[in-house]
All heavy atoms as an XYZ file, in Angstrom:
811
protein
N      38.154     -4.987     29.700
C      36.843     -5.142     30.298
C      36.617     -6.634     30.551
O      36.765     -7.449     29.643
C      35.788     -4.582     29.347
C      34.402     -4.610     29.920
S      33.177     -3.869     28.825
C      33.219     -2.189     29.349
N      36.229     -6.948     31.772
C      36.028     -8.344     32.127
C      34.642     -8.800     31.686
O      33.778     -7.995     31.322
C      36.148     -8.531     33.648
O      35.076     -7.835     34.274
C      37.490     -8.040     34.161
N      34.436    -10.125     31.736
C      33.132    -10.677     31.351
C      32.037    -10.167     32.287
O      30.921     -9.889     31.854
C      33.160    -12.204     31.380
C      33.709    -12.822     30.151
C      33.378    -14.293     30.134
C      33.680    -14.812     28.740
N      33.162    -16.129     28.515
N      32.353    -10.025     33.546
C      31.366     -9.545     34.519
C      30.953     -8.120     34.171
O      29.760     -7.779     34.200
C      31.949     -9.617     35.930
C      30.977     -9.193     36.998
C      31.570     -9.312     38.377
C      30.561     -8.820     39.401
N      31.097     -8.810     40.741
N      31.914     -7.273     33.832
C      31.613     -5.893     33.465
C      30.803     -5.823     32.169
O      29.866     -5.024     32.038
C      32.905     -5.081     33.311
C      33.629     -4.836     34.622
C      34.988     -4.193     34.412
O      35.607     -4.427     33.345
O      35.425     -3.469     35.307
N      31.127     -6.705     31.210
C      30.371     -6.731     29.961
C      28.930     -7.177     30.210
O      27.989     -6.626     29.632
C      31.047     -7.651     28.943
C      32.304     -7.050     28.327
S      32.933     -7.941     26.905
C      33.381     -9.514     27.605
N      28.748     -8.149     31.087
C      27.393     -8.608     31.408
C      26.587     -7.521     32.122
O      25.396     -7.339     31.859
C      27.431     -9.881     32.252
C      27.755    -11.106     31.426
O      27.458    -11.149     30.233
N      28.380    -12.095     32.053
N      27.228     -6.790     33.008
C      26.546     -5.694     33.693
C      26.143     -4.604     32.695
O      25.035     -4.062     32.757
C      27.439     -5.103     34.788
C      27.605     -5.996     35.994
C      28.589     -5.438     37.008
O      29.090     -4.297     36.833
O      28.865     -6.145     37.987
N      27.025     -4.287     31.763
C      26.734     -3.301     30.737
C      25.581     -3.779     29.845
O      24.658     -3.017     29.529
C      27.985     -3.025     29.892
C      27.818     -2.007     28.761
C      27.410     -0.647     29.314
C      29.096     -1.894     27.962
N      25.606     -5.046     29.445
C      24.529     -5.607     28.623
C      23.205     -5.546     29.373
O      22.167     -5.213     28.797
C      24.863     -7.038     28.228
N      23.220     -5.861     30.676
C      21.995     -5.792     31.480
C      21.451     -4.368     31.544
O      20.240     -4.157     31.453
C      22.247     -6.316     32.899
C      22.440     -7.826     32.936
O      22.025     -8.500     31.968
O      23.007     -8.318     33.931
N      22.330     -3.388     31.704
C      21.899     -1.993     31.729
C      21.271     -1.571     30.399
O      20.249     -0.889     30.363
C      23.076     -1.073     32.067
C      23.580     -1.105     33.502
C      24.865     -0.286     33.613
C      22.524     -0.557     34.441
N      21.881     -1.986     29.300
C      21.360     -1.633     27.976
C      19.991     -2.262     27.752
O      19.038     -1.593     27.319
C      22.355     -2.055     26.871
C      23.621     -1.200     26.965
C      21.718     -1.938     25.487
C      24.748     -1.681     26.079
N      19.854     -3.541     28.048
C      18.576     -4.232     27.866
C      17.513     -3.614     28.764
O      16.368     -3.400     28.338
C      18.735     -5.745     28.135
C      17.386     -6.431     28.221
C      19.590     -6.386     27.059
N      17.861     -3.304     29.995
C      16.907     -2.686     30.923
C      16.420     -1.347     30.383
O      15.218     -1.053     30.404
C      17.566     -2.505     32.298
C      16.578     -1.960     33.318
O      15.469     -2.526     33.429
O      16.923     -0.959     33.982
N      17.328     -0.536     29.872
C      16.960      0.768     29.330
C      16.072      0.614     28.096
O      15.084      1.324     27.925
C      18.208      1.580     29.004
C      17.912      3.000     28.640
C      19.166      3.826     28.639
C      18.789      5.235     28.966
N      19.658      5.905     29.848
N      16.412     -0.312     27.206
C      15.605     -0.553     26.008
C      14.200     -1.021     26.362
O      13.211     -0.525     25.810
C      16.283     -1.579     25.101
C      17.505     -1.103     24.324
C      18.164     -2.287     23.636
C      17.107     -0.061     23.304
N      14.098     -1.986     27.256
C      12.779     -2.500     27.638
C      11.938     -1.444     28.346
O      10.732     -1.342     28.112
C      12.928     -3.744     28.514
C      13.369     -5.005     27.780
C      13.589     -6.142     28.755
C      12.353     -5.397     26.728
N      12.557     -0.657     29.199
C      11.827      0.399     29.897
C      11.263      1.405     28.908
O      10.096      1.787     28.988
C      12.747      1.113     30.907
O      13.275      0.158     31.816
C      11.996      2.182     31.667
N      12.067      1.811     27.947
C      11.612      2.759     26.927
C      10.508      2.145     26.082
O       9.490      2.786     25.809
C      12.787      3.184     26.025
O      13.819      3.727     26.846
C      12.356      4.214     25.012
N      10.667      0.891     25.682
C       9.667      0.213     24.859
C       8.334      0.113     25.603
O       7.275      0.426     25.045
C      10.169     -1.177     24.481
C       9.154     -2.001     23.752
C       8.882     -1.766     22.408
C       8.445     -3.012     24.393
C       7.949     -2.515     21.723
C       7.506     -3.757     23.723
C       7.260     -3.516     22.389
O       6.316     -4.257     21.724
N       8.363     -0.295     26.844
C       7.132     -0.441     27.629
C       6.458      0.915     27.823
O       5.236      1.043     27.712
C       7.437     -1.125     28.988
C       7.825     -2.576     28.741
C       6.245     -1.019     29.929
C       8.391     -3.276     29.956
N       7.233      1.963     28.077
C       6.675      3.300     28.246
C       5.974      3.764     26.964
O       4.861      4.272     26.993
C       7.766      4.286     28.652
C       7.219      5.667     28.958
C       8.274      6.706     29.356
N       9.428      6.191     30.065
C      10.682      6.179     29.561
N      10.923      6.643     28.363
N      11.672      5.716     30.274
N       6.636      3.563     25.827
C       6.054      3.974     24.543
C       4.798      3.178     24.224
O       3.816      3.720     23.740
C       7.075      3.816     23.412
C       8.222      4.790     23.484
C       7.777      6.230     23.322
O       6.916      6.507     22.469
O       8.298      7.084     24.060
N       4.808      1.878     24.498
C       3.633      1.058     24.223
C       2.453      1.451     25.109
O       1.325      1.541     24.641
C       3.956     -0.431     24.437
C       4.812     -1.015     23.348
C       4.122     -0.992     22.006
O       2.983     -1.402     21.882
N       4.802     -0.500     20.998
N       2.705      1.705     26.373
C       1.609      2.096     27.254
C       1.055      3.457     26.851
O      -0.161      3.680     26.902
C       2.049      2.100     28.712
O       3.042      3.084     28.926
N       1.910      4.358     26.414
C       1.447      5.663     25.927
C       0.594      5.485     24.685
O      -0.463      6.088     24.545
C       2.646      6.567     25.630
C       2.319      7.941     25.057
C       1.569      8.780     26.083
C       3.592      8.646     24.632
N       1.022      4.638     23.760
C       0.275      4.415     22.526
C      -1.088      3.806     22.828
O      -2.096      4.217     22.282
C       1.073      3.493     21.601
C       0.433      3.329     20.259
C       0.536      4.173     19.207
C      -0.405      2.253     19.833
N      -0.187      3.690     18.149
C      -0.773      2.520     18.501
C      -0.880      1.100     20.441
C      -1.593      1.662     17.771
C      -1.690      0.251     19.713
C      -2.037      0.538     18.399
N      -1.135      2.818     23.717
C      -2.398      2.155     24.034
C      -3.376      3.089     24.751
O      -4.580      2.947     24.607
C      -2.167      0.906     24.887
C      -1.695     -0.274     24.092
C      -0.475     -0.870     24.365
C      -2.446     -0.795     23.050
C      -0.026     -1.955     23.629
C      -2.015     -1.874     22.311
C      -0.798     -2.446     22.613
O      -0.364     -3.518     21.881
N      -2.869      4.036     25.517
C      -3.779      4.914     26.258
C      -4.212      6.120     25.455
O      -5.232      6.729     25.767
C      -3.120      5.396     27.563
O      -1.899      6.059     27.260
C      -2.881      4.240     28.513
N      -3.480      6.494     24.402
C      -3.845      7.702     23.666
C      -4.438      7.415     22.295
O      -5.014      8.306     21.688
C      -2.618      8.619     23.472
O      -1.611      7.894     22.764
C      -2.088      9.094     24.805
N      -4.300      6.208     21.767
C      -4.813      5.896     20.433
C      -6.300      5.564     20.507
O      -6.748      4.871     21.417
C      -4.066      4.710     19.830
O      -2.723      5.047     19.640
N      -7.032      6.074     19.526
C      -8.449      5.725     19.427
C      -8.610      4.607     18.415
O      -7.723      4.342     17.606
C      -9.275      6.941     18.983
O      -8.875      7.315     17.663
C      -9.091      8.112     19.925
N      -9.757      3.969     18.428
C     -10.005      2.878     17.496
C      -9.995      3.382     16.056
O      -9.544      2.679     15.154
C     -11.334      2.191     17.820
C     -11.304      1.404     19.121
S      -9.960      0.215     19.221
C     -10.541     -1.054     18.150
N     -10.502      4.593     15.823
C     -10.503      5.146     14.469
C      -9.082      5.302     13.940
O      -8.814      5.025     12.768
C     -11.220      6.491     14.428
C     -12.713      6.357     14.610
O     -13.252      5.263     14.297
O     -13.350      7.329     15.055
N      -8.169      5.751     14.794
C      -6.773      5.880     14.378
C      -6.169      4.520     14.067
O      -5.443      4.358     13.091
C      -5.947      6.550     15.473
C      -6.247      8.009     15.686
C      -5.510      8.564     16.893
O      -4.865      7.788     17.629
O      -5.602      9.778     17.108
N      -6.495      3.536     14.894
C      -5.945      2.194     14.702
C      -6.477      1.596     13.408
O      -5.719      1.066     12.598
C      -6.279      1.291     15.911
C      -5.558      1.820     17.161
C      -5.893     -0.156     15.631
C      -6.000      1.182     18.444
N      -7.791      1.683     13.185
C      -8.365      1.138     11.955
C      -7.863      1.888     10.737
O      -7.674      1.310      9.676
C      -9.889      1.191     11.986
C     -10.517      0.199     12.948
C     -11.573      0.561     13.751
C     -10.045     -1.111     13.037
C     -12.151     -0.337     14.630
C     -10.608     -2.007     13.920
C     -11.665     -1.619     14.706
O     -12.224     -2.511     15.562
N      -7.637      3.200     10.868
C      -7.169      3.997      9.750
C      -5.792      3.595      9.267
O      -5.458      3.758      8.096
N      -4.988      3.047     10.151
C      -3.642      2.640      9.758
C      -3.664      1.423      8.843
O      -2.740      1.181      8.093
C      -2.799      2.324     10.994
C      -2.466      3.551     11.795
C      -1.610      3.215     12.977
C      -1.482      4.393     13.885
N      -0.281      5.138     13.744
N      -4.743      0.633      8.917
C      -4.801     -0.595      8.142
C      -5.713     -0.496      6.929
O      -5.865     -1.465      6.204
C      -5.252     -1.750      9.048
C      -4.320     -1.964     10.191
C      -4.661     -1.577     11.468
C      -3.072     -2.532      9.984
C      -3.789     -1.763     12.529
C      -2.195     -2.715     11.032
C      -2.557     -2.329     12.305
N      -6.316      0.656      6.686
C      -7.147      0.854      5.507
C      -6.260      1.169      4.313
O      -5.216      1.783      4.462
C      -8.139      2.013      5.729
C      -9.198      1.702      6.755
C     -10.118      0.583      6.324
O     -10.441      0.457      5.160
N     -10.523     -0.240      7.268
N      -6.695      0.766      3.123
C      -5.883      1.105      1.949
C      -5.844      2.612      1.739
O      -6.802      3.319      2.052
C      -6.604      0.407      0.792
C      -7.931      0.026      1.303
C      -7.867      0.002      2.796
N      -4.731      3.074      1.257
C      -4.543      4.505      1.031
C      -5.370      4.963     -0.158
O      -5.481      4.261     -1.153
C      -3.065      4.815      0.757
C      -2.141      4.389      1.870
C      -2.154      5.372      2.987
C      -1.079      5.052      3.994
N      -1.519      4.573      5.221
N      -5.951      6.155     -0.040
C      -6.705      6.746     -1.139
C      -5.724      7.330     -2.143
O      -4.740      7.950     -1.774
C      -7.627      7.860     -0.632
C      -8.694      7.385      0.322
C      -9.756      6.646     -0.415
C     -10.854      6.255      0.553
N     -11.835      5.415     -0.019
N      -6.030      7.135     -3.401
C      -5.171      7.685     -4.440
C      -5.563      9.120     -4.706
O      -6.730      9.498     -4.575
C      -5.314      6.877     -5.724
C      -4.735      5.496     -5.613
C      -4.782      4.815     -6.938
C      -4.128      3.455     -6.822
N      -4.157      2.743     -8.084
N      -4.585      9.901     -5.084
C      -4.854     11.285     -5.456
C      -5.535     11.286     -6.814
O      -5.200     10.520     -7.707
C      -3.555     12.090     -5.507
C      -2.899     12.221     -4.163
C      -1.617     12.996     -4.263
C      -0.945     13.070     -2.900
N       0.314     13.763     -2.957
N      -6.492     12.164     -6.941
C      -7.236     12.260     -8.197
C      -6.405     13.003     -9.234
O      -5.811     14.028     -8.940
C      -8.559     13.008     -7.977
C      -9.492     12.342     -6.987
C     -10.095     11.114     -7.582
C     -11.042     10.473     -6.588
N     -11.716      9.350     -7.098
N      -6.379     12.448    -10.423
C      -5.698     13.116    -11.527
C      -6.654     14.103    -12.176
O      -7.801     13.776    -12.454
C      -5.231     12.118    -12.585
C      -3.929     11.470    -12.210
O      -3.262     11.917    -11.294
N      -3.553     10.436    -12.919
N      -6.185     15.297    -12.437
C      -6.991     16.312    -13.095
C      -6.893     16.196    -14.609
O      -7.691     16.756    -15.315
C      -6.546     17.721    -12.654
C      -6.715     17.978    -11.178
C      -8.120     18.350    -10.861
C      -8.233     18.628     -9.377
N      -9.447     19.213     -8.997
N      -5.892     15.454    -15.111
C      -5.704     15.373    -16.552
C      -6.794     14.507    -17.173
O      -7.349     13.613    -16.543
C      -4.325     14.837    -16.909
C      -4.149     13.361    -16.667
C      -2.821     12.881    -17.201
C      -2.833     11.353    -17.182
N      -1.768     10.807    -17.933
N      -7.087     14.764    -18.419
C      -8.095     14.015    -19.147
C      -7.528     12.651    -19.502
O      -6.452     12.542    -20.075
C      -8.468     14.786    -20.411
C      -9.496     14.122    -21.251
C     -10.648     15.022    -21.446
C     -11.626     14.315    -22.381
N     -12.949     14.617    -22.050
N      -8.269     11.609    -19.147
C      -7.799     10.257    -19.405
C      -8.345      9.791    -20.757
O      -9.480     10.078    -21.116
C      -8.264      9.313    -18.300
C      -7.657      9.631    -16.937
S      -8.152      8.482    -15.660
C      -7.064      7.136    -15.995
N      -7.514      9.059    -21.465
C      -7.945      8.520    -22.750
C      -8.731      7.236    -22.511
O      -8.772      6.706    -21.391
C      -6.735      8.219    -23.650
O      -5.957      7.197    -23.019
C      -5.882      9.459    -23.865
N      -9.332      6.731    -23.575
C     -10.119      5.503    -23.449
C      -9.236      4.335    -23.006
O      -9.638      3.546    -22.158
C     -10.795      5.178    -24.782
C     -11.704      3.971    -24.693
C     -12.430      3.677    -25.997
O     -12.089      4.279    -27.027
O     -13.341      2.839    -25.948
N      -8.038      4.260    -23.538
C      -7.146      3.163    -23.153
C      -6.720      3.283    -21.689
O      -6.580      2.272    -20.991
C      -5.928      3.095    -24.069
O      -5.167      4.274    -23.976
N      -6.529      4.514    -21.205
C      -6.212      4.717    -19.781
C      -7.370      4.238    -18.907
O      -7.167      3.576    -17.891
C      -5.943      6.194    -19.481
C      -4.664      6.711    -20.104
O      -3.780      5.889    -20.401
O      -4.570      7.937    -20.303
N      -8.581      4.595    -19.300
C      -9.763      4.203    -18.533
C      -9.963      2.692    -18.553
O     -10.317      2.094    -17.528
C     -11.001      4.919    -19.067
C     -11.065      6.420    -18.790
C     -12.220      7.050    -19.543
C     -11.197      6.696    -17.303
N      -9.721      2.065    -19.700
C      -9.853      0.608    -19.786
C      -8.800     -0.087    -18.927
O      -9.079     -1.106    -18.288
C      -9.765      0.150    -21.236
C     -10.962      0.510    -22.112
C     -10.686      0.146    -23.558
C     -12.226     -0.160    -21.614
N      -7.595      0.458    -18.907
C      -6.553     -0.097    -18.045
C      -6.912      0.043    -16.576
O      -6.721     -0.888    -15.786
N      -7.449      1.200    -16.220
C      -7.888      1.424    -14.838
C      -9.022      0.465    -14.476
O      -9.054     -0.095    -13.374
C      -8.341      2.885    -14.676
C      -8.769      3.256    -13.291
C      -7.639      3.329    -12.288
O      -6.468      3.409    -12.691
O      -7.933      3.282    -11.077
N      -9.943      0.266    -15.403
C     -11.063     -0.643    -15.170
C     -10.566     -2.069    -14.959
O     -11.028     -2.768    -14.054
C     -12.040     -0.578    -16.347
C     -13.320     -1.395    -16.223
C     -14.141     -0.917    -15.034
C     -14.127     -1.293    -17.498
N      -9.614     -2.500    -15.770
C      -9.052     -3.846    -15.619
C      -8.367     -4.010    -14.262
O      -8.527     -5.038    -13.588
C      -8.073     -4.131    -16.751
N      -7.637     -2.995    -13.861
C      -6.948     -3.046    -12.570
C      -7.961     -3.135    -11.421
O      -7.809     -3.936    -10.496
C      -6.070     -1.804    -12.399
C      -5.294     -1.778    -11.096
C      -4.447     -0.556    -10.979
C      -5.350      0.595    -10.606
N      -4.651      1.787    -10.175
N      -9.013     -2.335    -11.509
C     -10.032     -2.342    -10.459
C     -10.785     -3.665    -10.412
O     -11.120     -4.163     -9.333
C     -11.003     -1.173    -10.657
C     -10.424      0.209    -10.382
C     -11.398      1.297    -10.837
C     -10.096      0.383     -8.915
N     -11.052     -4.242    -11.570
C     -11.750     -5.531    -11.605
C     -10.882     -6.627    -10.965
O     -11.388     -7.493    -10.258
C     -12.097     -5.904    -13.046
C     -13.095     -4.979    -13.706
S     -14.713     -5.026    -12.951
C     -15.325     -6.546    -13.603
N      -9.582     -6.569    -11.210
C      -8.670     -7.535    -10.601
C      -8.656     -7.372     -9.083
O      -8.706     -8.350     -8.335
C      -7.241     -7.353    -11.164
O      -7.287     -7.468    -12.583
C      -6.285     -8.370    -10.582
N      -8.587     -6.124     -8.620
C      -8.611     -5.866     -7.177
C      -9.928     -6.332     -6.562
O      -9.947     -6.903     -5.474
C      -8.411     -4.369     -6.908
C      -6.998     -3.897     -7.111
C      -6.862     -2.400     -6.964
C      -7.082     -1.937     -5.554
N      -6.820     -0.497     -5.396
N     -11.038     -6.093     -7.279
C     -12.349     -6.514     -6.785
C     -12.395     -8.025     -6.625
O     -12.872     -8.537     -5.604
C     -13.447     -6.025     -7.732
C     -14.873     -6.379     -7.332
C     -15.257     -5.646     -6.048
C     -15.837     -6.036     -8.442
N     -11.894     -8.753     -7.613
C     -11.883    -10.212     -7.545
C     -11.026    -10.696     -6.375
O     -11.419    -11.597     -5.632
C     -11.365    -10.789     -8.864
C     -11.428    -12.303     -8.879
O     -12.511    -12.852     -8.598
O     -10.384    -12.933     -9.157
N      -9.872    -10.085     -6.199
C      -8.968    -10.466     -5.102
C      -9.646    -10.278     -3.743
O      -9.641    -11.175     -2.897
C      -7.683     -9.639     -5.185
C      -6.763     -9.816     -4.006
C      -5.960    -10.941     -3.899
C      -6.679     -8.850     -3.007
C      -5.107    -11.116     -2.828
C      -5.836     -9.015     -1.929
C      -5.048    -10.149     -1.844
O      -4.214    -10.317     -0.772
N     -10.243     -9.097     -3.538
C     -10.864     -8.821     -2.241
C     -12.155     -9.607     -2.043
O     -12.520     -9.904     -0.907
C     -11.098     -7.319     -2.078
C      -9.830     -6.546     -1.899
N      -9.058     -6.627     -0.767
C      -9.166     -5.698     -2.720
C      -7.991     -5.863     -0.888
N      -8.029     -5.292     -2.076
N     -12.828     -9.969     -3.124
C     -14.017    -10.813     -3.005
C     -13.614    -12.195     -2.519
O     -14.281    -12.775     -1.652
C     -14.743    -10.914     -4.363
O     -15.095     -9.606     -4.807
C     -15.993    -11.759     -4.247
N     -12.530    -12.730     -3.064
C     -12.062    -14.044     -2.636
C     -11.637    -14.045     -1.173
O     -11.797    -15.032     -0.474
C     -10.903    -14.512     -3.517
C     -11.325    -14.866     -4.924
C     -10.157    -15.239     -5.801
O      -9.012    -15.289     -5.353
N     -10.438    -15.495     -7.063
N     -11.092    -12.916     -0.708
C     -10.678    -12.816      0.700
C     -11.843    -12.413      1.604
O     -11.667    -12.267      2.813
C      -9.535    -11.800      0.833
C      -8.251    -12.282      0.183
C      -7.119    -11.362      0.490
C      -6.574    -11.786      1.826
N      -5.372    -11.124      2.234
N     -13.027    -12.209      0.995
C     -14.254    -11.831      1.702
C     -14.097    -10.516      2.465
O     -14.587    -10.354      3.579
C     -14.705    -12.956      2.638
C     -15.059    -14.226      1.893
C     -15.546    -15.337      2.790
O     -15.604    -15.147      4.027
O     -15.869    -16.408      2.258
N     -13.428     -9.567      1.839
C     -13.283     -8.216      2.395
C     -14.299     -7.322      1.688
O     -13.980     -6.552      0.790
C     -11.852     -7.720      2.188
C     -10.831     -8.552      2.927
C      -9.407     -8.201      2.564
O      -9.175     -7.627      1.482
O      -8.518     -8.516      3.376
N     -15.555     -7.435      2.135
C     -16.655     -6.845      1.387
C     -16.739     -5.327      1.512
O     -17.257     -4.669      0.614
C     -17.968     -7.508      1.791
C     -17.967     -8.990      1.486
C     -18.022     -9.929      2.508
C     -17.865     -9.441      0.182
C     -17.998    -11.275      2.220
C     -17.839    -10.798     -0.112
C     -17.910    -11.710      0.913
N     -16.240     -4.764      2.589
C     -16.229     -3.300      2.707
C     -15.298     -2.691      1.660
O     -15.618     -1.682      1.029
C     -15.809     -2.874      4.110
C     -16.851     -3.197      5.166
C     -16.388     -2.815      6.557
O     -15.316     -2.217      6.706
O     -17.126     -3.131      7.501
N     -14.158     -3.310      1.478
C     -13.220     -2.834      0.465
C     -13.819     -3.043     -0.921
O     -13.679     -2.191     -1.803
C     -11.862     -3.561      0.610
C     -11.239     -3.232      1.968
C     -10.917     -3.190     -0.518
C      -9.996     -4.021      2.292
N     -14.538     -4.167     -1.104
C     -15.191     -4.435     -2.392
C     -16.194     -3.344     -2.727
O     -16.315     -2.944     -3.894
C     -15.893     -5.789     -2.362
S     -14.775     -7.198     -2.327
N     -16.915     -2.866     -1.732
C     -17.905     -1.811     -1.979
C     -17.224     -0.529     -2.456
O     -17.720      0.143     -3.378
C     -18.710     -1.549     -0.710
N     -16.083     -0.194     -1.856
C     -15.348      1.005     -2.283
C     -14.813      0.835     -3.707
O     -14.884      1.761     -4.516
C     -14.190      1.280     -1.319
C     -14.643      1.685      0.064
C     -13.497      1.813      1.045
O     -12.322      1.852      0.598
O     -13.761      1.870      2.253
N     -14.311     -0.343     -4.005
C     -13.793     -0.600     -5.349
C     -14.931     -0.553     -6.363
O     -14.763     -0.033     -7.466
C     -13.051     -1.954     -5.394
C     -11.799     -1.898     -4.516
C     -12.683     -2.337     -6.822
C     -11.103     -3.230     -4.327
N     -16.087     -1.061     -5.983
C     -17.248     -1.034     -6.883
C     -17.628      0.404     -7.226
O     -17.976      0.701     -8.385
C     -18.429     -1.760     -6.220
C     -19.693     -1.758     -7.015
C     -19.555     -2.658     -8.237
C     -20.907     -2.797     -8.910
N     -20.938     -2.319    -10.249
N     -17.554      1.302     -6.257
C     -17.834      2.717     -6.523
C     -16.832      3.274     -7.532
O     -17.208      4.027     -8.433
C     -17.776      3.531     -5.230
C     -18.936      3.277     -4.297
C     -18.777      4.074     -3.019
C     -19.822      3.671     -2.000
N     -19.629      4.343     -0.717
N     -15.570      2.918     -7.381
C     -14.551      3.384     -8.322
C     -14.803      2.817     -9.718
O     -14.641      3.523    -10.720
C     -13.155      2.975     -7.839
C     -12.704      3.692     -6.583
C     -11.327      3.251     -6.127
O     -10.430      3.122     -7.001
O     -11.140      3.022     -4.926
N     -15.234      1.558     -9.781
C     -15.547      0.944    -11.071
C     -16.707      1.678    -11.734
O     -16.679      1.947    -12.939
C     -15.863     -0.562    -10.898
C     -14.587     -1.317    -10.552
C     -16.522     -1.139    -12.151
C     -14.798     -2.771    -10.181
N     -17.722      2.021    -10.939
C     -18.857      2.766    -11.483
C     -18.420      4.123    -12.022
O     -18.898      4.565    -13.074
C     -19.940      2.942    -10.418
C     -20.630      1.617    -10.062
O     -20.555      0.675    -10.886
O     -21.225      1.546     -8.977
N     -17.513      4.783    -11.318
C     -16.997      6.087    -11.795
C     -16.282      5.931    -13.136
O     -16.476      6.739    -14.049
C     -16.032      6.693    -10.765
C     -16.739      7.173     -9.510
O     -17.977      7.348     -9.546
O     -16.044      7.359     -8.484
N     -15.450      4.888    -13.247
C     -14.723      4.667    -14.495
C     -15.695      4.344    -15.629
O     -15.553      4.835    -16.749
C     -13.657      3.555    -14.325
C     -13.045      3.175    -15.664
C     -12.581      3.979    -13.348
N     -16.710      3.533    -15.318
C     -17.707      3.206    -16.345
C     -18.460      4.452    -16.800
O     -18.767      4.585    -17.991
C     -18.687      2.143    -15.831
C     -18.111      0.747    -15.891
O     -17.285      0.447    -16.758
N     -18.516     -0.106    -14.979
N     -18.768      5.340    -15.870
C     -19.430      6.599    -16.238
C     -18.547      7.418    -17.164
O     -19.016      7.988    -18.154
C     -19.775      7.414    -14.990
C     -20.920      6.820    -14.191
O     -21.665      5.987    -14.743
O     -21.056      7.187    -13.011
N     -17.263      7.498    -16.852
C     -16.334      8.253    -17.698
C     -16.224      7.618    -19.083
O     -16.144      8.322    -20.089
C     -14.954      8.328    -17.038
C     -14.917      9.206    -15.808
C     -13.549      9.175    -15.151
C     -13.540      9.967    -13.860
N     -12.242      9.881    -13.178
N     -16.225      6.289    -19.111
C     -16.154      5.607    -20.417
C     -17.406      5.869    -21.255
O     -17.328      6.028    -22.467
C     -15.969      4.101    -20.216
C     -14.546      3.613    -19.990
C     -14.549      2.140    -19.571
C     -13.713      3.807    -21.226
N     -18.547      5.905    -20.597
C     -19.789      6.120    -21.348
C     -19.871      7.540    -21.897
O     -20.562      7.790    -22.884
C     -21.001      5.805    -20.481
O     -21.092      6.737    -19.420
N     -19.179      8.481    -21.270
C     -19.191      9.866    -21.740
C     -18.252     10.092    -22.910
O     -18.317     11.126    -23.567
C     -18.826     10.822    -20.596
C     -19.893     10.875    -19.530
C     -19.479     11.775    -18.388
C     -20.539     11.754    -17.289
N     -20.135     12.561    -16.143
N     -17.358      9.157    -23.173
C     -16.424      9.310    -24.306
C     -17.101      9.046    -25.625
O     -17.988      8.363    -25.833
C     -15.219      8.380    -24.143
C     -14.234      8.773    -23.053
C     -13.091      7.755    -23.008
C     -13.654     10.151    -23.278
């Protein structure tokens, strides 16, 4: 295979890749809604455990949530802070019931 043939083959491959990429991007931009886009960047919700948590488990969870709250407060991500605050309140309620 000569250099000219290799260059022609490389051009065909790049052309096919770019055409496919542009087609996929235009499809994504025309069919995606803002809710879908924002949903991809939101933190994932954890599955709720049905098992009974001990006091030490709850205290560990509380410490983890407080650390996350401090981190997001420093980054000024207040919507996430509000969600974490709700989780902290839930853990505190569970602790008070023990």
